[in-house]
N, C-alpha and C positions, 0 to 999 in steps of 0.2 A: 487391428491397428497397424499402421504403416509408419515407419520412421524414415524421414527424408533429411538430407543434409545440405542440399544445394537449392538455390533460388529456382533454378529450372525444374528440378524435381517437384518442388512445392507447387509451383504454378501448374505443372502438368497434372498432378493429382487433383488439384482443385478444379481444373477445367473438366476433368472426367466426372467428378462428383456433381458439379453443377449441371453438366449435360444429362446426368441421370435423374435430375430433378430431386435431389435429396433435401431440399428446403434450406432454411436459414443456416448461415455459417456463424459459429461462435468461436472466438479466440480467447485463449487463456495464456497471456504472456508471463513467463517465469524466468528466474535465473537458476532453476534447478534446486537440488538438495531438498526435494519435495517433502511436505509433511501434510497433516490432516487439513490445515488451512488451504493448501493448494487442492487437495482432494475435494473440499467443499466447493471450490470454484468450478471444478470439472463437473460435479454433480449438478450445479446450477445450470451450467452450459448444456449438459446432456438433456435436461428437462426442456430447455427452450429451443434447442437447435437440432437440425438434422445432421449437420456435420460439425464436429468439435475438433478444433486445432489447438494444440498446446505447443508453445515455443519454449525452448530451454536454451538460454544464451546469457552468459555472464558478460554484461556489456561494459567494456573498458571505459566508455565515454562518461559513465556516471560515477566513476570512482576518482577520488582526489589522489594526489601524488603520495600521500602518507596513509592511504586507506588499504583495505584488505583484498584488493583485486587478486593478487597472486595466491593468497591463502584462503579465498572464499571457498567454503565446503562444496565439493562436487562428488556425485555418485550416480553416474549415468545408468548403470544396471538397475539400481534401486528405483530411480526416477521412472524408467520405462515400465517397470513392474507396476508401480502405482498408477501410471497413466493408463495402462491396459486394464487394470482392475476397475478403474472409474469410467471407462468407456470412451476414451479419446479415440478419434478416428485417424488423425495424423499428428505426429510429433515432429516438429521442425527443430533440428539441432545443428545450426550452422557453426562454422568456425569463425573466428574474427576476420580471417582473410575473405571468407565468403560474404560477410556482412559489410566489410569495409575494404574492398579490393584495392582501393587507392586511398591516398590521404583524404580524409573527410573534410570537405571545405564548406559544407552546408549544415546549418543548425536550425532547429525550431526552438525559439525562445519565447516563453510566456512571461510577460513582465508582471511586476507587483506581487502576484501570488507566490512567486519563487524567491522573494527577497527576505522572507521571514521564516521562523521555525527551522526546519531542516535546511532550507535554502540559505539561511544566514550562516548556519554552522558548516555547511558543505557547499561552498561556492562552486557553481557550474554543475552540480549534481543533477538538477532538474532539466538543465539544457541537454544533458546526456539522455535522460529518461524520455523527454518529449521527442528527441531526434530518433532514438531507436524505436519507440512506439509508433511514430509516424511512418517509419520504414516498414514495420510489421503490418500496419494498416494498409499500406500501399501494396504489399506483397500478397496478403491474405484477402483483402477487401471483405472483412467480416461485416455481418449485420449487427452483431453484438460483441462487446469485449468485456471480460469479467475481471474485476480487480477487488482485492480485499480492502476493507476499511481500516485495517491496522495502520496502513499508510494513507490516512485520510487526506493529507496535503497532496499526495500524488493523485488521488481521485479528483480532487478539486482542480488541480492543474490540467489534467487530461480532459476533464469536462470543458474547461475553458478553451483548450486547444481545439477540440472538436467543434465547439460552437463558433469560435472565431474563424476557423478555416473551412466551415461548411462541410466537414467530413461526414460521409454517409455511414456512420456507425453510432450505435448507442452504447455509452459507457454504463455498465451495470455494477453498482457498488454492492459488495457482499459482506455479510457480518464478520466481525472479528471472531476467530476460533481460538479458544483458550484451553489450557490444561485444566484439570479438575480443580487445582488450587488457585486458578485465576490468571496465571502467567500467559500472556498472549503468545501464540505460536510464532516462531521465527526461525529461519535457517541459522541465524547467528547464535541462537541459544546454546548450540553445541560448544561455543567458546567458553561458557560460564563454568567456573569451578563449582563444587558442591555448595560452598558457603555463599558465593555470589548468586547462585541460582536461588538459594533460600531467601537472601535479602532482596532479590529482584521482585519478590512478591509485593513489595511496598508500592510498586507502580499501580497495579490494579486496586490495591487497598486504598491508596490515596484518592483515586478517582471515585471509588464507591463511597468513601466517606464524604467527599465534597458534594457529590450528587445527593446523598441522603441529607446532608446538612441544608442544602438548598430546598429540597422537597419538604423538609420538616419546618422550614421557615427560620432556622437558626442562622443562616447566612443569606444575604440578599444581593450582594454586589459582586462584580467581577474581581475587584480588589480583595474582597474577603475570601472568595474561592481560591484565588491564586495564593494567598497567604497560607490557607489551610493545606493546599497541595504541597507547598514548599516545606511547611512544618512537618507534615507526615513523612515525606520522602527523606528529609534531613534526619529523621530518627534512625535511619539505616546507616551505620557507620561507613559502609563501602560505597554509598551512593554519591555520585558526583553529578549534580544537576547541570544539564546543558540549558534546558528551558522548561518552564511550567507556565503555560499561557492559557488565557481565556479569550477567544476570538469569535466573530460571527462565522458561520459556515453556510455555503462554501466560499464566501467572499474573502475570508481570512482577514477581516478588518478589525481593528481594536474595538473593544467594548469599553465605554466610559467607566473609569475606575470606581466611581462612587455612586453611580446611578443604579437603581434597582434593575436586576436582569428581567424582571417581569415586564418591563417596558420595551424589551428587544423583540422586534418582529422576526419571525423565522427561527432558524436553528443557531445554536452556539456549539463550539467545540472546546472542551478542556483537553489540551494536548501536552504531552510530556516527551522529553528525551533525556535519558539519564545514563551515565556510564557506570559500569561495574567492572573494575579492572580495565581490560582492553576492549570490553564489549559495550557498544552503545545500543541501548534498547529504546524503542518508542512505544507509546500507547496513547489511547484517547477514549473519550466518550463524547458523542454528539447527541444533543437533546434540544427540545423546544421549550423554553421557559414558560411560555403562555399555556402550555398543555399541563403544567404542574398545578394541581389543585391548590388554591389559596388556603393557608393554614388559619384556622379560627382561634 
């Protein structure tokens, strides 16, 4: 594994590897403070690609003025050990100055998909995501890019960007990785106190209960699912709900409140964002209503 910190080094290493005929290039973009979720992305990339590139960059463009850019957890030595263990070939760790050597005057903006869910709560966030990811795509020119489905909206937005701009890369969505008790892995979980961590389990529990209620025929509509999600999450005293939504996926369009979900073509997403103290957590389940057996 080789660590590079400049655009020129990255391009030189990739030129050498491509000249050696190492096959497809896979990119795993991260903001560091790696955990088992990131490790699973590297394993997926390792299976599919001859060259695996991981980027570690805490991107200031995707943080709002009152968010945690300065305090976002960082541990480069630990990150490099995990990347080496999981078979990364190149780790790109640029500085902010390297990525944005001058005032950044260009942005990639994906409309509509970014105006809801986390986009509504964090204005400008996805403009920062799409801008930095498009820069990484230009630098690495990967055949495949691997993203976790914990941030399903990000996956939908990036797929739309790639489609609209004819980018020669395939977005590969990868499953959410959870702790044994169900909490979705996140670098921000480190912010949680013991009691907040315990109560945060209500997120995965609410999703499981809503999915089970639909599969068992006890609930049929988006409105009923949303109500159950809100009810279960509100049973946790520390939970402050940002949103609990039921939308089509990946279009992220509203589902008619009172119409049976069995009439929806394609997939739907039940998506949550909830604060516990100063920590904002997200979680979701994506499924296809028509694939759920009808209850007799």
